[in-house]
BALOFI-253036 format. One record per residue (C-alpha): residue in three letters; x, y, z. Coordinates in steps of 0.2 Angstrom, whole numbers, plus 5000, padded with zeros to 4 digits. Layout:
BEGIN
- marmar|x|y|z
- ALA|X|Y|Z
...
END
This chain:
BEGIN
- marmar|x|y|z
- MET|5125|5135|5029
- SER|5141|5143|5031
- ALA|5143|5133|5049
- PHE|5141|5116|5041
- ALA|5152|5120|5028
- ALA|5166|5123|5040
- PHE|5162|5106|5047
- LEU|5163|5097|5030
- GLY|5177|5108|5026
- SER|5187|5102|5041
- ILE|5184|5084|5036
- MET|5187|5087|5018
- SER|5205|5095|5023
- VAL|5208|5082|5032
- CYS|5207|5070|5020
- TYR|5217|5082|5006
- GLY|5231|5082|5019
- ILE|5233|5062|5017
- PHE|5233|5061|5000
- LYS|5237|5078|4994
- ASN|5225|5074|4980
- TYR|5209|5085|4979
- GLY|5200|5071|4970
- ILE|5206|5057|4980
- ALA|5200|5070|4993
- ILE|5181|5071|4989
- ILE|5180|5051|4985
- LEU|5187|5048|5003
- PHE|5175|5062|5010
- THR|5162|5054|5002
- LEU|5165|5036|5009
- ILE|5166|5045|5026
- THR|5149|5051|5027
- LYS|5142|5037|5020
- VAL|5149|5027|5034
- ILE|5143|5040|5046
- LEU|5126|5039|5039
- PHE|5126|5018|5037
- PRO|5115|5018|5055
- LEU|5101|5027|5047
- SER|5102|5018|5029
- LEU|5101|5003|5040
- TRP|5085|5009|5050
- LEU|5079|5017|5034
- GLN|5081|4999|5024
- LYS|5071|4991|5042
- ASN|5056|5005|5036
- SER|5056|5000|5017
- ILE|5054|4982|5021
- LYS|5042|4986|5034
- MET|5031|4996|5021
- VAL|5032|4980|5009
- ARG|5028|4971|5022
- MET|5012|4980|5023
- GLN|5008|4982|5005
- PRO|4997|4965|5003
- GLU|4987|4972|5018
- ILE|4985|4990|5011
- ASN|4981|4983|4995
- ASN|4967|4975|5000
- ILE|4960|4988|5011
- LYS|4959|4998|4992
- VAL|4950|4983|4986
- LYS|4939|4982|5001
- TYR|4935|5000|5001
- TYR|4936|5004|4984
- GLY|4929|5021|4981
- ASP|4928|5026|4999
- LYS|4942|5037|5001
- ASP|4939|5041|5018
- ARG|4938|5023|5024
- ILE|4953|5019|5016
- ALA|4963|5033|5023
- ASP|4955|5029|5041
- GLU|4960|5011|5039
- GLN|4978|5012|5032
- SER|4983|5027|5046
- SER|4976|5013|5059
- LEU|4989|5000|5050
- TYR|5002|5013|5050
- LYS|5001|5016|5070
- LYS|4999|4995|5073
- GLU|5015|4992|5064
- LYS|5023|5009|5070
- TYR|5027|5014|5052
- ASN|5034|5030|5048
- ALA|5027|5035|5031
- PHE|5038|5051|5029
- ALA|5054|5041|5033
- SER|5059|5039|5015
- LEU|5059|5059|5013
- ILE|5074|5057|5026
- PRO|5089|5051|5012
- LEU|5084|5065|5001
- ALA|5084|5079|5012
- ILE|5101|5074|5019
- GLN|5107|5072|5002
- ILE|5100|5090|4998
- VAL|5108|5096|5013
- LEU|5125|5088|5011
- LEU|5126|5094|4992
- LEU|5124|5111|4997
- GLY|5138|5110|5011
- VAL|5150|5102|4999
- VAL|5146|5113|4985
- ASN|5150|5128|4998
- VAL|5165|5121|5002
- ILE|5172|5115|4983
- TYR|5167|5134|4979
- HIS|5177|5141|4995
- PRO|5192|5129|4996
- ILE|5204|5143|5002
- THR|5192|5145|5017
- TYR|5187|5127|5021
- ILE|5201|5118|5013
- LEU|5218|5127|5015
- LYS|5211|5135|5031
- ALA|5216|5153|5027
- PRO|5210|5167|5039
- GLN|5196|5176|5031
- GLU|5206|5193|5031
- VAL|5220|5183|5018
- SER|5205|5178|5009
- ASP|5197|5195|5009
- ARG|5215|5204|5002
- PHE|5215|5190|4989
- THR|5198|5194|4983
- GLU|5200|5211|4982
- ILE|5215|5209|4968
- VAL|5203|5198|4958
- LEU|5190|5210|4958
- ALA|5203|5224|4954
- GLU|5209|5214|4939
- ASN|5191|5209|4933
- PRO|5180|5225|4935
- ASP|5165|5218|4928
- LEU|5164|5202|4940
- ASP|5152|5202|4953
- PRO|5158|5202|4969
- GLU|5146|5190|4977
- SER|5150|5178|4965
- ASN|5152|5160|4970
- SER|5167|5157|4959
- LEU|5179|5171|4965
- GLN|5190|5158|4977
- LEU|5191|5146|4963
- MET|5197|5162|4950
- ILE|5210|5166|4965
- VAL|5216|5148|4965
- ASP|5218|5150|4946
- ASP|5227|5165|4945
- ILE|5240|5160|4958
- GLN|5242|5143|4949
- ASP|5244|5150|4932
- ALA|5262|5154|4930
- GLU|5262|5163|4914
- ASN|5245|5174|4916
- GLY|5243|5175|4933
- HIS|5246|5189|4944
- ILE|5256|5181|4959
- GLU|5267|5197|4960
- SER|5251|5205|4967
- TYR|5248|5192|4981
- LEU|5265|5192|4987
- ALA|5264|5211|4988
- LEU|5252|5211|4999
- ALA|5264|5204|5012
- GLU|5273|5220|5014
- GLN|5257|5228|5016
- TYR|5247|5216|5031
- PRO|5265|5210|5039
- SER|5254|5200|5051
- LEU|5243|5191|5040
- PRO|5251|5174|5032
- VAL|5250|5178|5015
- GLU|5266|5169|5008
- GLU|5261|5154|5017
- THR|5244|5155|5010
- VAL|5250|5157|4992
- GLU|5263|5142|4995
- LYS|5247|5132|5001
- ILE|5238|5137|4984
- GLN|5252|5133|4972
- SER|5255|5115|4980
- PHE|5235|5113|4981
- ARG|5232|5099|4966
- MET|5214|5104|4959
- SER|5217|5091|4945
- PHE|5210|5073|4946
- LEU|5213|5063|4929
- GLY|5219|5076|4920
- LEU|5202|5085|4924
- ASN|5203|5102|4935
- LEU|5191|5100|4947
- SER|5188|5120|4948
- TRP|5181|5121|4929
- ILE|5163|5123|4925
- ALA|5158|5114|4911
- SER|5146|5128|4905
- VAL|5161|5141|4907
- LYS|5176|5131|4901
- GLY|5169|5119|4888
- GLY|5180|5105|4882
- ILE|5185|5090|4893
- SER|5175|5097|4908
- ILE|5161|5092|4898
- LEU|5164|5074|4906
- ALA|5160|5081|4922
- PRO|5141|5082|4919
- LEU|5141|5067|4909
- LEU|5149|5055|4921
- ALA|5135|5062|4936
- ALA|5122|5058|4924
- LEU|5129|5041|4920
- SER|5132|5038|4939
- ALA|5114|5044|4943
- LEU|5107|5032|4929
- LEU|5117|5017|4935
- LEU|5111|5022|4953
- SER|5092|5022|4946
- VAL|5092|5005|4939
- ALA|5101|4998|4953
- GLU|5087|5004|4964
- ASN|5074|4998|4953
- ALA|5082|4982|4954
- VAL|5085|4979|4970
- ASN|5080|4991|4983
- VAL|5063|4984|4990
- LEU|5052|5000|4992
- GLN|5057|5008|4974
- HIS|5056|4989|4968
- GLU|5037|4989|4970
- GLU|5033|5005|4962
- SER|5025|5008|4947
- VAL|5034|5008|4931
- PHE|5030|5026|4928
- SER|5036|5029|4945
- LYS|5053|5019|4942
- TYR|5057|5028|4925
- GLY|5049|5044|4929
- MET|5061|5045|4944
- LEU|5076|5039|4933
- ALA|5073|5051|4920
- PHE|5072|5064|4932
- SER|5089|5060|4941
- VAL|5099|5058|4925
- LEU|5092|5075|4920
- LEU|5093|5082|4935
- SER|5112|5077|4938
- LEU|5116|5082|4919
- TYR|5107|5099|4921
- LEU|5117|5104|4937
- GLY|5132|5096|4932
- PHE|5134|5111|4918
- TYR|5133|5124|4931
- VAL|5144|5119|4946
- PRO|5162|5115|4948
- SER|5168|5099|4943
- GLY|5172|5094|4959
- VAL|5154|5094|4964
- ALA|5150|5082|4950
- LEU|5166|5070|4957
- TYR|5157|5069|4975
- TRP|5138|5067|4965
- VAL|5147|5052|4956
- ALA|5156|5044|4971
- SER|5141|5047|4980
- ASN|5130|5037|4967
- LEU|5143|5023|4966
- PHE|5145|5022|4984
- ALA|5125|5021|4987
- ILE|5125|5006|4973
- LEU|5138|4999|4985
- GLN|5128|5001|5001
- GLN|5112|4995|4994
- TYR|5119|4977|4990
- ILE|5127|4978|5007
- LEU|5109|4983|5017
- ASN|5101|4968|5007
- ALA|5115|4955|5012
- LEU|5113|4962|5031
- ILE|5095|4961|5031
- ASN|5085|4953|5016
- PRO|5069|4958|5010
- LYS|5065|4940|5005
- LYS|5066|4935|5024
- TYR|5052|4947|5028
- VAL|5040|4952|5015
- ASP|5027|4936|5007
- TYR|5030|4943|4989
- GLU|5017|4928|4985
- ALA|5004|4936|4994
- LEU|5009|4953|4988
- GLU|5008|4948|4971
- LYS|4990|4941|4972
- SER|4984|4958|4982
- ARG|4992|4967|4967
- LYS|4983|4957|4952
- ALA|4965|4960|4964
- LEU|4969|4980|4968
- GLU|4970|4981|4946
- GLU|4957|4970|4944
- ILE|4945|4983|4951
- SER|4955|4998|4947
- ASP|4953|4991|4928
- SER|4933|4988|4932
- LYS|4928|5004|4942
- GLY|4942|5016|4942
- LYS|4943|5020|4923
- LYS|4948|5039|4921
- LEU|4935|5052|4911
- SER|4931|5046|4895
- ARG|4936|5057|4880
- PRO|4918|5065|4878
- LEU|4916|5066|4897
- ALA|4933|5076|4898
- LYS|4928|5087|4883
- ARG|4912|5090|4894
- VAL|4923|5095|4909
- LYS|4934|5108|4899
- ALA|4918|5115|4891
- ASP|4910|5118|4907
- TYR|4925|5123|4916
- LYS|4928|5137|4902
- ARG|4908|5141|4901
- PHE|4910|5143|4921
- PHE|4923|5157|4920
- SER|4917|5166|4905
- ILE|4902|5172|4915
- ALA|4906|5189|4925
- ASN|4897|5193|4940
- LYS|4891|5176|4947
- HIS|4883|5179|4963
- LEU|4878|5160|4971
- VAL|4886|5144|4966
- PHE|4881|5127|4973
- TYR|4893|5113|4973
- SER|4887|5095|4974
- GLU|4897|5080|4976
- SER|4883|5069|4967
- ASN|4867|5067|4962
- GLY|4862|5062|4978
- PHE|4865|5078|4986
- TYR|4851|5089|4976
- LYS|4840|5084|4992
- TYR|4849|5094|5003
- TYR|4846|5110|4994
- ALA|4831|5105|4985
- GLY|4819|5118|4996
- MET|4830|5132|4994
- ILE|4834|5131|4977
- GLU|4815|5131|4974
- TYR|4812|5147|4986
- ILE|4824|5155|4976
- LEU|4818|5151|4958
- LYS|4802|5157|4963
- TYR|4804|5172|4973
- THR|4821|5180|4963
- ASP|4828|5180|4947
- ILE|4844|5175|4955
- PRO|4854|5162|4942
- ILE|4859|5148|4951
- HIS|4876|5141|4946
- TYR|4876|5124|4951
- ILE|4892|5112|4950
- THR|4891|5094|4952
- SER|4905|5080|4951
- ASP|4889|5068|4942
- PRO|4888|5070|4923
- ASP|4871|5060|4927
- ASP|4865|5074|4939
- SER|4847|5077|4937
- ILE|4850|5094|4937
- PHE|4854|5093|4918
- GLU|4836|5090|4915
- MET|4829|5103|4927
- ALA|4839|5116|4917
- LYS|4832|5111|4903
- THR|4815|5117|4906
- ASN|4821|5133|4918
- ASP|4836|5144|4910
- GLN|4839|5151|4927
- ILE|4848|5135|4934
- LYS|4867|5136|4925
- PRO|4873|5118|4928
- TYR|4891|5113|4926
- PHE|4900|5095|4927
- ILE|4918|5098|4935
- ASP|4926|5081|4940
- SER|4934|5080|4955
- ASN|4952|5085|4950
- THR|4947|5098|4938
- LEU|4936|5104|4953
- ILE|4953|5107|4965
- THR|4958|5120|4952
- LEU|4941|5127|4949
- MET|4939|5131|4969
- MET|4956|5140|4969
- LYS|4950|5152|4955
- MET|4932|5153|4960
- ASP|4924|5171|4958
- ALA|4908|5170|4967
- ASP|4900|5181|4979
- VAL|4893|5166|4990
- VAL|4895|5148|4988
- ALA|4887|5134|4995
- MET|4890|5118|4999
- THR|4886|5101|5009
- MET|4906|5096|5009
- PRO|4914|5101|5025
- ASP|4935|5100|5027
- LEU|4937|5118|5016
- GLU|4956|5121|5016
- THR|4959|5105|5027
- TYR|4959|5094|5013
- GLN|4961|5096|4994
- ILE|4946|5110|4990
- LYS|4955|5128|4996
- ARG|4948|5145|4998
- SER|4948|5154|4981
- TYR|4965|5164|4979
- ILE|4957|5175|4966
- ARG|4944|5182|4979
- LYS|4945|5185|4996
- ASP|4927|5190|5000
- ILE|4917|5176|4995
- GLU|4906|5170|5008
- TYR|4908|5150|5011
- ILE|4893|5144|5017
- ASN|4891|5125|5024
- LEU|4873|5117|5022
- CYS|4867|5106|5035
- HIS|4866|5088|5029
- GLY|4862|5079|5046
- ILE|4856|5082|5063
- GLY|4871|5073|5070
- SER|4885|5080|5081
- TYR|4896|5091|5073
- ASN|4910|5088|5085
- LEU|4909|5070|5086
- THR|4905|5064|5065
- PHE|4916|5078|5057
- ARG|4935|5080|5057
- LYS|4943|5092|5068
- GLY|4943|5110|5059
- ALA|4929|5103|5047
- VAL|4920|5119|5048
- ASP|4932|5132|5053
- HIS|4936|5138|5036
- PHE|4918|5143|5031
- ASP|4911|5161|5035
- THR|4895|5153|5039
- VAL|4885|5137|5045
- PHE|4868|5132|5042
- LEU|4864|5121|5055
- ALA|4849|5110|5061
- GLY|4848|5111|5079
- LYS|4853|5120|5095
- HIS|4866|5106|5101
- GLN|4875|5109|5085
- VAL|4874|5126|5089
- GLU|4884|5125|5108
- GLU|4895|5112|5099
- ILE|4901|5124|5086
- ARG|4903|5139|5099
- LYS|4912|5129|5110
- GLN|4924|5122|5098
- GLU|4928|5141|5093
- ALA|4931|5145|5114
- VAL|4943|5130|5115
- ASN|4953|5133|5098
- HIS|4952|5152|5101
- LEU|4943|5152|5083
- PRO|4936|5169|5076
- ALA|4915|5166|5077
- LYS|4907|5161|5063
- VAL|4890|5166|5057
- LEU|4877|5151|5062
- VAL|4861|5152|5054
- GLU|4847|5141|5063
- ASP|4837|5134|5049
- GLY|4834|5120|5053
- TYR|4833|5102|5042
- PRO|4827|5104|5025
- LEU|4829|5086|5021
- LEU|4820|5080|5037
- ASP|4805|5093|5033
- GLU|4803|5083|5016
- MET|4802|5066|5024
- ILE|4790|5072|5038
- ALA|4778|5079|5024
- SER|4780|5063|5014
- TYR|4777|5052|5028
- GLU|4763|5060|5033
- ALA|4754|5062|5015
- SER|4757|5042|5015
- GLU|4747|5027|5017
- LYS|4752|5018|5037
- PRO|4750|5000|5033
- VAL|4745|4990|5048
- HIS|4756|4974|5049
- GLU|4750|4957|5054
- LYS|4768|4954|5058
- LYS|4777|4969|5064
- VAL|4791|4974|5053
- VAL|4809|4976|5060
- LEU|4821|4985|5048
- ILE|4838|4981|5050
- ALA|4848|4996|5044
- PRO|4868|4998|5049
- SER|4880|5010|5045
- TRP|4895|5009|5033
- GLN|4909|5009|5047
- LYS|4921|4998|5055
- GLY|4914|4983|5065
- ASN|4897|4989|5060
- VAL|4881|4977|5063
- VAL|4883|4966|5047
- GLU|4901|4964|5051
- SER|4899|4961|5070
- CYS|4882|4952|5073
- LEU|4870|4952|5059
- GLU|4870|4934|5057
- ASP|4868|4930|5076
- LEU|4854|4945|5076
- LEU|4844|4937|5063
- ASP|4844|4920|5070
- ALA|4839|4929|5087
- LEU|4824|4935|5078
- LYS|4818|4922|5066
- ASP|4807|4913|5077
- HIS|4798|4927|5087
- ASN|4783|4932|5073
- TYR|4793|4947|5067
- HIS|4795|4951|5047
- VAL|4813|4956|5047
- ILE|4820|4968|5033
- VAL|4839|4970|5031
- ARG|4844|4983|5020
- PRO|4862|4985|5021
- HIS|4871|5002|5017
- PRO|4875|5001|4998
- GLN|4893|5002|5002
- HIS|4890|4985|5009
- VAL|4883|4978|4992
- ARG|4894|4987|4982
- HIS|4911|4980|4993
- ASN|4902|4962|5000
- GLY|4890|4957|4987
- ASP|4894|4940|4990
- GLN|4891|4941|5010
- MET|4873|4948|5005
- LYS|4870|4934|4993
- ALA|4875|4921|5004
- LEU|4863|4928|5017
- GLN|4849|4928|5003
- VAL|4854|4908|5001
- LYS|4855|4905|5020
- TYR|4837|4913|5024
- GLN|4830|4911|5007
- ASP|4817|4897|5014
- ASN|4812|4909|5028
- PRO|4799|4921|5022
- ASP|4800|4932|5037
- ILE|4819|4938|5033
- GLU|4820|4949|5020
- ILE|4838|4955|5011
- GLN|4836|4968|5002
- THR|4849|4974|4989
- ASP|4839|4987|4978
- PHE|4839|5003|4985
- THR|4826|5012|4971
- SER|4813|5015|4984
- THR|4813|5021|5003
- ASN|4796|5014|5007
- THR|4804|5000|5017
- VAL|4811|5014|5029
- PHE|4796|5021|5035
- GLU|4784|5008|5033
- ALA|4795|4998|5046
- ASP|4786|4998|5064
- ILE|4803|4998|5071
- MET|4821|5000|5066
- ILE|4837|4993|5072
- SER|4854|5001|5067
- ASP|4871|5004|5076
- TRP|4878|5023|5071
- SER|4870|5027|5056
- SER|4861|5045|5055
- VAL|4847|5034|5045
- ALA|4840|5032|5064
- TYR|4838|5047|5067
- GLU|4829|5051|5050
- PHE|4818|5036|5054
- ALA|4814|5042|5072
- PHE|4811|5060|5068
- THR|4801|5057|5054
- THR|4789|5043|5060
- ASN|4791|5045|5078
- LYS|4795|5027|5080
- PRO|4809|5019|5093
- VAL|4825|5013|5087
- LEU|4835|5001|5094
- PHE|4853|5004|5095
- ILE|4868|4990|5094
- ASN|4883|4996|5102
- THR|4895|4992|5089
- PRO|4911|5003|5088
- MET|4909|5020|5088
- LYS|4916|5030|5073
- VAL|4925|5044|5082
- MET|4929|5057|5066
- ASN|4938|5069|5079
- PRO|4949|5061|5092
- GLU|4949|5076|5101
- TYR|4928|5076|5104
- GLN|4930|5077|5122
- LYS|4938|5094|5123
- ILE|4924|5102|5124
- ASP|4911|5098|5139
- THR|4897|5093|5129
- VAL|4891|5074|5127
- PRO|4887|5072|5107
- PHE|4870|5071|5102
- ASP|4870|5056|5094
- ILE|4877|5047|5110
- TRP|4865|5053|5122
- THR|4849|5052|5113
- ARG|4850|5034|5110
- ASP|4843|5030|5125
- VAL|4829|5044|5124
- ILE|4823|5038|5106
- GLY|4826|5019|5108
- MET|4835|5007|5119
- SER|4854|5003|5117
- LEU|4861|4984|5117
- ASP|4879|4977|5117
- PRO|4883|4964|5103
- ALA|4888|4952|5115
- LEU|4870|4952|5123
- ILE|4863|4951|5105
- ASP|4850|4937|5112
- GLN|4841|4950|5121
- ALA|4836|4959|5105
- PRO|4817|4949|5105
- ASP|4814|4956|5122
- LYS|4820|4974|5118
- ILE|4810|4974|5102
- ALA|4794|4968|5111
- TYR|4798|4983|5126
- LEU|4799|4996|5112
- LEU|4786|4989|5101
- GLU|4774|4988|5118
- HIS|4778|5008|5124
- SER|4778|5015|5106
- ASN|4765|5027|5111
- ASP|4777|5034|5124
- TYR|4789|5034|5112
- GLU|4780|5043|5099
- GLU|4777|5057|5112
- THR|4796|5058|5119
- ILE|4803|5058|5102
- GLU|4790|5073|5096
- ASN|4793|5082|5110
- LEU|4812|5079|5108
- LYS|4812|5084|5090
- HIS|4803|5100|5093
- GLU|4817|5107|5105
- TYR|4830|5101|5097
- VAL|4827|5105|5077
- PHE|4825|5122|5071
- ASN|4810|5128|5061
- LEU|4801|5110|5058
- GLY|4792|5112|5043
- ASN|4799|5129|5036
- SER|4818|5128|5036
- SER|4820|5128|5017
- GLU|4812|5145|5017
- ILE|4825|5152|5031
- GLY|4837|5146|5022
- ALA|4834|5151|5005
- ARG|4831|5168|5013
- TYR|4847|5170|5021
- LEU|4856|5165|5004
- ILE|4845|5179|4994
- ASP|4852|5192|5007
- ALA|4867|5186|5007
- VAL|4869|5188|4988
- PHE|4861|5205|4989
- ARG|4873|5211|5005
- HIS|4888|5206|4994
- ILE|4882|5215|4978
- GLU|4879|5233|4989
- GLU|4895|5228|4997
- ARG|4904|5228|4981
- ARG|4895|5243|4972
- SER|4900|5253|4990
- ASN|4918|5250|4987
- GLU|4918|5253|4971
- GLU|4910|5270|4971
END
C-alpha cells in the first residue's frame, strides 16, 4: 500500500503543483482516475447489459425448473458460458474503489511524504518533535504528518523554531525548504481545512461527512434510476444498498480527514456523470428486450407466490422449538439427516435393526414437516425426530455435537452444509442411495469430506479409491454394505403376484435431465410403438408433471382414444414399475432398480448423458452406468427411434437369457444381497460404541 500510495501521491503532487490548492488537486486527481479507468467502466457497462439481456432467459429457467436448485444452477452456468458472461465482473468496481480509497487515505494522512515529496529522514525528524511535544501521542498514529503541518502553519501556537533548529543539527537535510513548502501548503478549501477530522474537531468540519453521505445518496438514486444492472435489482436490494452506502459514508466521514471525504464526494459525483455518458455511448434499450424481461419477471413472481412461500408462523415456531430441543440434549450418539419424507426408505432397514437390538436413541433430523418419522416416534420413544428447515439446517450442522452423523446427501463442505466447528471428532457417514457411478453421477468432491462412505458395489469402491489416488486424498473408510433399498424391492417383488399379460407391458420411465426422452423423442417413440400390440405406459419423472403438466395433459388428450397408451401422472403406487415386462429409459437410475429387482431387460435411449463430474475421465474406469447398458439391455440413438419395436421384440424374445445375465451381474457387483441393512446397522452401532470408548479414554 505504501508503494501504491507513492504512485498516487505523485499524481496528486502534480495536480497540486498546477493549482497550488489542495482541494482542487484532490478533485482533479479524482477526475484523472475516472478517465484512466473509463475503458474498464465501458467493459463493465457491456457486461451489465449482457446480464440484463440474459435475465428473461434466466427467469424462464427458474420458472421451468422451480425448486430444482441443481438443474437451475446447471442451466444458468451453461447460459453464462454460452454468452461469455463473467458473473464476478460487478465486483471489480467495488474492489478498485476500496483499493483507491485506501491509497488516497494513505496519501492524505501523509502529505509531507507523498505530496510535498520531503525526504523520509526529514519527516522522521519532524515526527520526533511532535512526539516530544505530545508525550501521550501514539507513535503509530496516522495523523502525525497532519499534526506537523498544522503545527508549522500555526503562527501563534506553533513550534516552527523547533523545526528550523533542525537545519543546524542536520545541515545535509533540506529542512528549511521543507518548512517553507509546508507553510505554503494550502490545506483550506471553501473555508474547510482538509486535514480536520470531524470526530476530533467538530464545528464546521461536520460538513465533510454530511457532504459525503449526501453524495452517496445522490449516486445511489442515480444508479437505481439509470444503471442498467442496478435498475433491475429488487426494491430491497436497491434501497438496502442506498441505506448502506449513505450510512457507511457518514460513519467513515467522521473518522478520516476531510480531504478523504472530499475525494469521496468528487468520486461519487463523477460516477453519476460517467453513468450518463456510458448510457449515451452504449444505450441499454438497444440491446435489452424489456417487454420479454417484464413478462418473465411476472411469470417468476407468480410461481414464487404460489410455491415459494416462507415458513408459516406455526412451522417457524416449530423449527425454533426443535432446534432448541436438539441442542438441549447432551451426548447425542447417532444422528440421521433426511432431506424429505422420501429418503427414509434408504435408512429404514438399518434404523429398524438398531431399534430392535440396541437402546441407542435415533436422532432424526428432517426438512419435511410432514415426514412419517413423526408418526413413528409416537409409538417408539427411542426415535427423536426434529423438523429443521433447509436454512436453519446450515447453522445446526455447523454446531453439530453428535458422535456419528449419517446422511444420503453428498457435497459436505463443498456446498452450504459444513462439518461441525464445535466438534472435530464427529464421524460423518455418507449412506448409499443408488448403485450407479460415484465418479460420473456425483459432483467432483461429493464425498471427499466424509470420513466413511457406505457403498453398494465393488465398482463404487474402485472409483473412490482411484479418485483418492488421482487427487491425492487421504483414504476414507469404505463400508461394503450393499443397497438396502434394492433388498427391500427384491423381497417385495418376490412376495408379489406376477401377472401374465396378454399384451406385453412396455414401461417408459425417463429421467429428469436436459434432453431426456420426454424432451427429445417421446411422441416419436409412442407413434412407433402404438401399432405393435404392446400396452405402453408412460410414467414421467414427478418433476415433469410438476413443471410440464401441460405437455402431459396434451399427450393424454392426443392418445385418449388409444387404450394401449397410458400416460400416468399419479405416483402413489409403484406396482406399474415392477409389473412391466420391459422398461424404456435414458439415464435414470430407476432402470437399474427395475432390472436388478425383476431381472427383466431395459431398452436405453441414448439421450445426452448428464455428467455431474466433468473430470470423470481422469480415472481409468468406465462408469458402471455406461458399460452395463448393453449388458442388462440394449441402447438406441434417438435418431433411430423407429427401430424401437424391433429392439423390444428382441429383448422380450431373449428375456430368459437376460434374466440369467442380470442375475449374475447383480451378484457379482452388488454387496450383501439380502442383508445389506444388517451390515450397515452393525457398522453404525460399532461406530457409536467406538466413539463412546474413545471419548471415555480421552477423559481418563
